[in-house]
PDBQT receptor file of N, H, CA, C and O in Angstrom, charges set to zero:
ATOM      1  N   MET A   1     -96.036  29.476 -41.448  1.00  0.00    +0.000 N 
ATOM      2  CA  MET A   1     -94.764  28.528 -41.358  1.00  0.00    +0.000 C 
ATOM      3  C   MET A   1     -94.996  28.364 -39.759  1.00  0.00    +0.000 C 
ATOM      4  O   MET A   1     -95.666  29.256 -39.239  1.00  0.00    +0.000 OA
ATOM      5  N   LYS A   2     -94.377  27.018 -38.679  1.00  0.00    +0.000 N 
ATOM      6  H   LYS A   2     -93.833  26.294 -39.102  1.00  0.00    +0.000 HD
ATOM      7  CA  LYS A   2     -94.252  26.907 -37.944  1.00  0.00    +0.000 C 
ATOM      8  C   LYS A   2     -92.717  27.203 -36.986  1.00  0.00    +0.000 C 
ATOM      9  O   LYS A   2     -91.679  26.776 -37.491  1.00  0.00    +0.000 OA
ATOM     10  N   ARG A   3     -92.658  27.735 -35.991  1.00  0.00    +0.000 N 
ATOM     11  H   ARG A   3     -93.502  28.082 -35.582  1.00  0.00    +0.000 HD
ATOM     12  CA  ARG A   3     -90.984  28.520 -36.107  1.00  0.00    +0.000 C 
ATOM     13  C   ARG A   3     -90.048  26.767 -35.731  1.00  0.00    +0.000 C 
ATOM     14  O   ARG A   3     -90.882  25.873 -35.585  1.00  0.00    +0.000 OA
ATOM     15  N   PRO A   4     -88.873  26.373 -35.613  1.00  0.00    +0.000 N 
ATOM     16  CA  PRO A   4     -88.408  26.006 -35.773  1.00  0.00    +0.000 C 
ATOM     17  C   PRO A   4     -88.557  24.706 -34.305  1.00  0.00    +0.000 C 
ATOM     18  O   PRO A   4     -88.730  23.498 -34.139  1.00  0.00    +0.000 OA
ATOM     19  N   PHE A   5     -88.333  26.055 -33.461  1.00  0.00    +0.000 N 
ATOM     20  H   PHE A   5     -88.192  27.036 -33.595  1.00  0.00    +0.000 HD
ATOM     21  CA  PHE A   5     -87.983  25.885 -31.982  1.00  0.00    +0.000 C 
ATOM     22  C   PHE A   5     -89.304  25.287 -31.765  1.00  0.00    +0.000 C 
ATOM     23  O   PHE A   5     -90.044  26.260 -31.617  1.00  0.00    +0.000 OA
ATOM     24  N   GLN A   6     -90.171  23.968 -31.640  1.00  0.00    +0.000 N 
ATOM     25  H   GLN A   6     -89.570  23.178 -31.760  1.00  0.00    +0.000 HD
ATOM     26  CA  GLN A   6     -91.325  24.001 -30.248  1.00  0.00    +0.000 C 
ATOM     27  C   GLN A   6     -90.904  23.614 -29.134  1.00  0.00    +0.000 C 
ATOM     28  O   GLN A   6     -89.980  22.804 -29.211  1.00  0.00    +0.000 OA
ATOM     29  N   PRO A   7     -91.312  23.951 -27.891  1.00  0.00    +0.000 N 
ATOM     30  CA  PRO A   7     -90.524  24.034 -26.953  1.00  0.00    +0.000 C 
ATOM     31  C   PRO A   7     -91.557  22.259 -26.725  1.00  0.00    +0.000 C 
ATOM     32  O   PRO A   7     -92.619  21.979 -27.281  1.00  0.00    +0.000 OA
ATOM     33  N   ASN A   8     -90.570  21.176 -25.522  1.00  0.00    +0.000 N 
ATOM     34  H   ASN A   8     -89.707  21.404 -25.070  1.00  0.00    +0.000 HD
ATOM     35  CA  ASN A   8     -91.548  20.035 -25.066  1.00  0.00    +0.000 C 
ATOM     36  C   ASN A   8     -90.876  19.015 -24.316  1.00  0.00    +0.000 C 
ATOM     37  O   ASN A   8     -90.007  18.158 -24.473  1.00  0.00    +0.000 OA
ATOM     38  N   LYS A   9     -91.980  19.667 -23.046  1.00  0.00    +0.000 N 
ATOM     39  H   LYS A   9     -92.686  20.364 -22.918  1.00  0.00    +0.000 HD
ATOM     40  CA  LYS A   9     -90.526  18.666 -21.821  1.00  0.00    +0.000 C 
ATOM     41  C   LYS A   9     -90.147  18.017 -22.610  1.00  0.00    +0.000 C 
ATOM     42  O   LYS A   9     -89.249  18.050 -23.452  1.00  0.00    +0.000 OA
ATOM     43  N   ARG A  10     -91.434  16.923 -22.086  1.00  0.00    +0.000 N 
ATOM     44  H   ARG A  10     -92.163  16.896 -21.402  1.00  0.00    +0.000 HD
ATOM     45  CA  ARG A  10     -91.370  15.625 -22.332  1.00  0.00    +0.000 C 
ATOM     46  C   ARG A  10     -90.657  15.043 -24.109  1.00  0.00    +0.000 C 
ATOM     47  O   ARG A  10     -90.034  13.993 -24.263  1.00  0.00    +0.000 OA
ATOM     48  N   LYS A  11     -90.741  15.306 -24.402  1.00  0.00    +0.000 N 
ATOM     49  H   LYS A  11     -91.247  16.159 -24.277  1.00  0.00    +0.000 HD
ATOM     50  CA  LYS A  11     -89.555  14.909 -26.055  1.00  0.00    +0.000 C 
ATOM     51  C   LYS A  11     -88.087  14.934 -25.756  1.00  0.00    +0.000 C 
ATOM     52  O   LYS A  11     -87.193  14.105 -25.927  1.00  0.00    +0.000 OA
ATOM     53  N   ALA A  12     -88.130  16.690 -25.030  1.00  0.00    +0.000 N 
ATOM     54  H   ALA A  12     -88.855  17.364 -24.891  1.00  0.00    +0.000 HD
ATOM     55  CA  ALA A  12     -86.084  16.278 -24.978  1.00  0.00    +0.000 C 
ATOM     56  C   ALA A  12     -85.668  15.714 -23.911  1.00  0.00    +0.000 C 
ATOM     57  O   ALA A  12     -84.475  15.460 -23.748  1.00  0.00    +0.000 OA
ATOM     58  N   LYS A  13     -86.584  15.437 -23.035  1.00  0.00    +0.000 N 
ATOM     59  H   LYS A  13     -87.554  15.644 -23.167  1.00  0.00    +0.000 HD
ATOM     60  CA  LYS A  13     -86.088  14.516 -21.350  1.00  0.00    +0.000 C 
ATOM     61  C   LYS A  13     -85.420  13.448 -22.398  1.00  0.00    +0.000 C 
ATOM     62  O   LYS A  13     -84.204  13.306 -22.520  1.00  0.00    +0.000 OA
ATOM     63  N   LYS A  14     -86.696  12.510 -23.346  1.00  0.00    +0.000 N 
ATOM     64  H   LYS A  14     -87.684  12.626 -23.247  1.00  0.00    +0.000 HD
ATOM     65  CA  LYS A  14     -86.867  11.646 -23.839  1.00  0.00    +0.000 C 
ATOM     66  C   LYS A  14     -85.198  11.160 -24.701  1.00  0.00    +0.000 C 
ATOM     67  O   LYS A  14     -84.392  10.303 -24.340  1.00  0.00    +0.000 OA
ATOM     68  N   LYS A  15     -85.144  12.069 -25.884  1.00  0.00    +0.000 N 
ATOM     69  H   LYS A  15     -85.799  12.765 -26.177  1.00  0.00    +0.000 HD
ATOM     70  CA  LYS A  15     -84.039  12.631 -26.233  1.00  0.00    +0.000 C 
ATOM     71  C   LYS A  15     -82.822  12.886 -25.623  1.00  0.00    +0.000 C 
ATOM     72  O   LYS A  15     -81.814  12.256 -25.943  1.00  0.00    +0.000 OA
ATOM     73  N   HIS A  16     -82.820  13.659 -24.861  1.00  0.00    +0.000 N 
ATOM     74  H   HIS A  16     -83.639  14.170 -24.601  1.00  0.00    +0.000 HD
ATOM     75  CA  HIS A  16     -81.189  14.918 -24.235  1.00  0.00    +0.000 C 
ATOM     76  C   HIS A  16     -81.062  14.751 -22.538  1.00  0.00    +0.000 C 
ATOM     77  O   HIS A  16     -80.297  15.168 -21.668  1.00  0.00    +0.000 OA
ATOM     78  N   GLY A  17     -82.685  13.596 -22.618  1.00  0.00    +0.000 N 
ATOM     79  H   GLY A  17     -83.306  13.257 -23.324  1.00  0.00    +0.000 HD
ATOM     80  CA  GLY A  17     -82.266  13.802 -20.686  1.00  0.00    +0.000 C 
ATOM     81  C   GLY A  17     -80.948  12.678 -20.283  1.00  0.00    +0.000 C 
ATOM     82  O   GLY A  17     -80.038  12.365 -21.051  1.00  0.00    +0.000 OA
ATOM     83  N   PHE A  18     -81.156  12.145 -18.741  1.00  0.00    +0.000 N 
ATOM     84  H   PHE A  18     -81.895  12.399 -18.117  1.00  0.00    +0.000 HD
ATOM     85  CA  PHE A  18     -80.072  11.379 -18.397  1.00  0.00    +0.000 C 
ATOM     86  C   PHE A  18     -80.096   9.761 -18.452  1.00  0.00    +0.000 C 
ATOM     87  O   PHE A  18     -79.168   8.955 -18.382  1.00  0.00    +0.000 OA
ATOM     88  N   PHE A  19     -81.012   9.638 -18.551  1.00  0.00    +0.000 N 
ATOM     89  H   PHE A  19     -81.766  10.293 -18.607  1.00  0.00    +0.000 HD
ATOM     90  CA  PHE A  19     -81.532   8.051 -18.830  1.00  0.00    +0.000 C 
ATOM     91  C   PHE A  19     -81.312   7.570 -20.682  1.00  0.00    +0.000 C 
ATOM     92  O   PHE A  19     -80.902   6.538 -21.214  1.00  0.00    +0.000 OA
ATOM     93  N   ALA A  20     -81.824   8.914 -21.243  1.00  0.00    +0.000 N 
ATOM     94  H   ALA A  20     -82.157   9.752 -20.811  1.00  0.00    +0.000 HD
ATOM     95  CA  ALA A  20     -81.841   8.703 -22.855  1.00  0.00    +0.000 C 
ATOM     96  C   ALA A  20     -80.150   8.817 -22.602  1.00  0.00    +0.000 C 
ATOM     97  O   ALA A  20     -80.060   8.981 -23.819  1.00  0.00    +0.000 OA
ATOM     98  N   ARG A  21     -79.154   8.861 -22.277  1.00  0.00    +0.000 N 
ATOM     99  H   ARG A  21     -79.227   8.727 -21.289  1.00  0.00    +0.000 HD
ATOM    100  CA  ARG A  21     -77.591   9.198 -22.540  1.00  0.00    +0.000 C 
ATOM    101  C   ARG A  21     -77.508   7.805 -21.685  1.00  0.00    +0.000 C 
ATOM    102  O   ARG A  21     -77.011   6.833 -22.253  1.00  0.00    +0.000 OA
ATOM    103  N   LYS A  22     -77.945   7.681 -20.431  1.00  0.00    +0.000 N 
ATOM    104  H   LYS A  22     -78.349   8.471 -19.969  1.00  0.00    +0.000 HD
ATOM    105  CA  LYS A  22     -77.492   6.250 -19.736  1.00  0.00    +0.000 C 
ATOM    106  C   LYS A  22     -77.622   4.681 -20.925  1.00  0.00    +0.000 C 
ATOM    107  O   LYS A  22     -76.893   3.698 -21.056  1.00  0.00    +0.000 OA
ATOM    108  N   GLU A  23     -79.021   5.148 -21.661  1.00  0.00    +0.000 N 
ATOM    109  H   GLU A  23     -79.613   5.946 -21.554  1.00  0.00    +0.000 HD
ATOM    110  CA  GLU A  23     -79.087   3.907 -22.316  1.00  0.00    +0.000 C 
ATOM    111  C   GLU A  23     -78.138   3.448 -23.325  1.00  0.00    +0.000 C 
ATOM    112  O   GLU A  23     -77.967   2.286 -23.695  1.00  0.00    +0.000 OA
ATOM    113  N   GLY A  24     -77.365   4.814 -23.841  1.00  0.00    +0.000 N 
ATOM    114  H   GLY A  24     -77.503   5.758 -23.541  1.00  0.00    +0.000 HD
ATOM    115  CA  GLY A  24     -76.949   5.243 -25.441  1.00  0.00    +0.000 C 
ATOM    116  C   GLY A  24     -75.060   4.692 -25.428  1.00  0.00    +0.000 C 
ATOM    117  O   GLY A  24     -74.300   5.110 -24.555  1.00  0.00    +0.000 OA
ATOM    118  N   LYS A  25     -74.669   3.886 -26.363  1.00  0.00    +0.000 N 
ATOM    119  H   LYS A  25     -75.287   3.546 -27.072  1.00  0.00    +0.000 HD
ATOM    120  CA  LYS A  25     -73.882   2.797 -26.155  1.00  0.00    +0.000 C 
ATOM    121  C   LYS A  25     -72.664   3.761 -26.127  1.00  0.00    +0.000 C 
ATOM    122  O   LYS A  25     -71.597   3.152 -26.049  1.00  0.00    +0.000 OA
ATOM    123  N   GLY A  26     -72.549   5.218 -26.175  1.00  0.00    +0.000 N 
ATOM    124  H   GLY A  26     -73.416   5.713 -26.239  1.00  0.00    +0.000 HD
ATOM    125  CA  GLY A  26     -71.636   5.912 -26.905  1.00  0.00    +0.000 C 
ATOM    126  C   GLY A  26     -70.788   6.642 -25.323  1.00  0.00    +0.000 C 
ATOM    127  O   GLY A  26     -70.127   7.676 -25.227  1.00  0.00    +0.000 OA
ATOM    128  N   LYS A  27     -71.132   5.668 -24.314  1.00  0.00    +0.000 N 
ATOM    129  H   LYS A  27     -71.668   4.828 -24.392  1.00  0.00    +0.000 HD
ATOM    130  CA  LYS A  27     -70.501   6.579 -23.226  1.00  0.00    +0.000 C 
ATOM    131  C   LYS A  27     -70.139   7.886 -22.880  1.00  0.00    +0.000 C 
ATOM    132  O   LYS A  27     -69.102   8.389 -22.446  1.00  0.00    +0.000 OA
ATOM    133  N   ILE A  28     -71.175   8.283 -23.158  1.00  0.00    +0.000 N 
ATOM    134  H   ILE A  28     -72.017   7.874 -23.510  1.00  0.00    +0.000 HD
ATOM    135  CA  ILE A  28     -71.783   9.204 -23.458  1.00  0.00    +0.000 C 
ATOM    136  C   ILE A  28     -71.449  10.515 -21.827  1.00  0.00    +0.000 C 
ATOM    137  O   ILE A  28     -71.126  11.702 -21.777  1.00  0.00    +0.000 OA
ATOM    138  N   LEU A  29     -71.693   9.663 -20.967  1.00  0.00    +0.000 N 
ATOM    139  H   LEU A  29     -71.955   8.698 -21.008  1.00  0.00    +0.000 HD
ATOM    140  CA  LEU A  29     -71.804   9.810 -19.713  1.00  0.00    +0.000 C 
ATOM    141  C   LEU A  29     -70.502   9.905 -18.065  1.00  0.00    +0.000 C 
ATOM    142  O   LEU A  29     -70.115  10.516 -17.070  1.00  0.00    +0.000 OA
ATOM    143  N   LYS A  30     -70.377   8.533 -19.103  1.00  0.00    +0.000 N 
ATOM    144  H   LYS A  30     -70.692   8.036 -19.912  1.00  0.00    +0.000 HD
ATOM    145  CA  LYS A  30     -68.232   8.489 -18.749  1.00  0.00    +0.000 C 
ATOM    146  C   LYS A  30     -67.306   9.025 -19.069  1.00  0.00    +0.000 C 
ATOM    147  O   LYS A  30     -66.252   9.007 -18.432  1.00  0.00    +0.000 OA
ATOM    148  N   ARG A  31     -67.541   9.770 -20.393  1.00  0.00    +0.000 N 
ATOM    149  H   ARG A  31     -68.397   9.785 -20.911  1.00  0.00    +0.000 HD
ATOM    150  CA  ARG A  31     -66.693  11.009 -21.061  1.00  0.00    +0.000 C 
ATOM    151  C   ARG A  31     -67.279  12.364 -20.462  1.00  0.00    +0.000 C 
ATOM    152  O   ARG A  31     -66.400  13.224 -20.409  1.00  0.00    +0.000 OA
ATOM    153  N   ARG A  32     -68.408  12.758 -20.039  1.00  0.00    +0.000 N 
ATOM    154  H   ARG A  32     -69.123  12.060 -20.082  1.00  0.00    +0.000 HD
ATOM    155  CA  ARG A  32     -69.074  13.829 -19.351  1.00  0.00    +0.000 C 
ATOM    156  C   ARG A  32     -68.404  13.712 -17.813  1.00  0.00    +0.000 C 
ATOM    157  O   ARG A  32     -68.138  14.540 -16.943  1.00  0.00    +0.000 OA
ATOM    158  N   ARG A  33     -68.365  13.285 -17.848  1.00  0.00    +0.000 N 
ATOM    159  H   ARG A  33     -68.582  12.612 -18.555  1.00  0.00    +0.000 HD
ATOM    160  CA  ARG A  33     -68.147  12.972 -16.416  1.00  0.00    +0.000 C 
ATOM    161  C   ARG A  33     -66.127  12.905 -15.564  1.00  0.00    +0.000 C 
ATOM    162  O   ARG A  33     -65.621  13.446 -14.580  1.00  0.00    +0.000 OA
ATOM    163  N   VAL A  34     -65.709  12.140 -16.426  1.00  0.00    +0.000 N 
ATOM    164  H   VAL A  34     -66.120  11.701 -17.225  1.00  0.00    +0.000 HD
ATOM    165  CA  VAL A  34     -64.314  11.891 -16.709  1.00  0.00    +0.000 C 
ATOM    166  C   VAL A  34     -63.446  13.668 -17.008  1.00  0.00    +0.000 C 
ATOM    167  O   VAL A  34     -62.485  14.208 -16.461  1.00  0.00    +0.000 OA
ATOM    168  N   LYS A  35     -64.527  14.166 -18.301  1.00  0.00    +0.000 N 
ATOM    169  H   LYS A  35     -65.308  13.727 -18.745  1.00  0.00    +0.000 HD
ATOM    170  CA  LYS A  35     -64.158  15.594 -18.549  1.00  0.00    +0.000 C 
ATOM    171  C   LYS A  35     -64.350  16.627 -17.153  1.00  0.00    +0.000 C 
ATOM    172  O   LYS A  35     -63.451  17.326 -16.686  1.00  0.00    +0.000 OA
ATOM    173  N   GLY A  36     -66.002  16.509 -16.539  1.00  0.00    +0.000 N 
ATOM    174  H   GLY A  36     -66.732  15.942 -16.918  1.00  0.00    +0.000 HD
ATOM    175  CA  GLY A  36     -65.522  17.261 -15.451  1.00  0.00    +0.000 C 
ATOM    176  C   GLY A  36     -66.578  18.285 -15.836  1.00  0.00    +0.000 C 
ATOM    177  O   GLY A  36     -66.407  19.498 -15.707  1.00  0.00    +0.000 OA
ATOM    178  N   ARG A  37     -67.916  17.600 -16.421  1.00  0.00    +0.000 N 
ATOM    179  H   ARG A  37     -68.054  16.616 -16.526  1.00  0.00    +0.000 HD
ATOM    180  CA  ARG A  37     -68.459  18.692 -16.232  1.00  0.00    +0.000 C 
ATOM    181  C   ARG A  37     -68.992  19.035 -15.376  1.00  0.00    +0.000 C 
ATOM    182  O   ARG A  37     -68.491  18.449 -14.416  1.00  0.00    +0.000 OA
ATOM    183  N   LYS A  38     -70.052  19.904 -14.928  1.00  0.00    +0.000 N 
ATOM    184  H   LYS A  38     -70.460  20.379 -15.707  1.00  0.00    +0.000 HD
ATOM    185  CA  LYS A  38     -70.560  20.403 -14.256  1.00  0.00    +0.000 C 
ATOM    186  C   LYS A  38     -72.154  19.561 -14.256  1.00  0.00    +0.000 C 
ATOM    187  O   LYS A  38     -72.453  18.929 -13.243  1.00  0.00    +0.000 OA
ATOM    188  N   ARG A  39     -73.240  19.606 -15.579  1.00  0.00    +0.000 N 
ATOM    189  H   ARG A  39     -72.998  20.120 -16.402  1.00  0.00    +0.000 HD
ATOM    190  CA  ARG A  39     -74.230  19.530 -15.673  1.00  0.00    +0.000 C 
ATOM    191  C   ARG A  39     -74.134  17.912 -16.705  1.00  0.00    +0.000 C 
ATOM    192  O   ARG A  39     -73.304  18.090 -17.597  1.00  0.00    +0.000 OA
ATOM    193  N   LEU A  40     -74.755  16.479 -16.777  1.00  0.00    +0.000 N 
ATOM    194  H   LEU A  40     -75.429  16.334 -16.053  1.00  0.00    +0.000 HD
ATOM    195  CA  LEU A  40     -73.773  15.360 -17.891  1.00  0.00    +0.000 C 
ATOM    196  C   LEU A  40     -74.952  15.523 -18.437  1.00  0.00    +0.000 C 
ATOM    197  O   LEU A  40     -74.822  14.821 -19.440  1.00  0.00    +0.000 OA
ATOM    198  N   SER A  41     -76.538  16.169 -18.508  1.00  0.00    +0.000 N 
ATOM    199  H   SER A  41     -76.644  16.740 -17.694  1.00  0.00    +0.000 HD
ATOM    200  CA  SER A  41     -77.152  15.881 -19.099  1.00  0.00    +0.000 C 
ATOM    201  C   SER A  41     -78.264  16.464 -19.181  1.00  0.00    +0.000 C 
ATOM    202  O   SER A  41     -77.952  17.272 -18.306  1.00  0.00    +0.000 OA
ATOM    203  N   LYS A  42     -79.330  16.789 -19.464  1.00  0.00    +0.000 N 
ATOM    204  H   LYS A  42     -79.584  16.133 -20.174  1.00  0.00    +0.000 HD
ATOM    205  CA  LYS A  42     -80.775  17.548 -19.624  1.00  0.00    +0.000 C 
ATOM    206  C   LYS A  42     -81.117  17.619 -18.459  1.00  0.00    +0.000 C 
ATOM    207  O   LYS A  42     -82.190  18.145 -18.162  1.00  0.00    +0.000 OA
TER     208      LYS A  42
């Protein structure tokens, strides 16, 4: 059985990257900016 974490940079960027967050309808980046997060996304 494979271990659960199979690192893949492209997949991670697609799912959690800046542009993925930007496209989302949840206003994630805006919330994180307001909160003052140093890192907005992966």
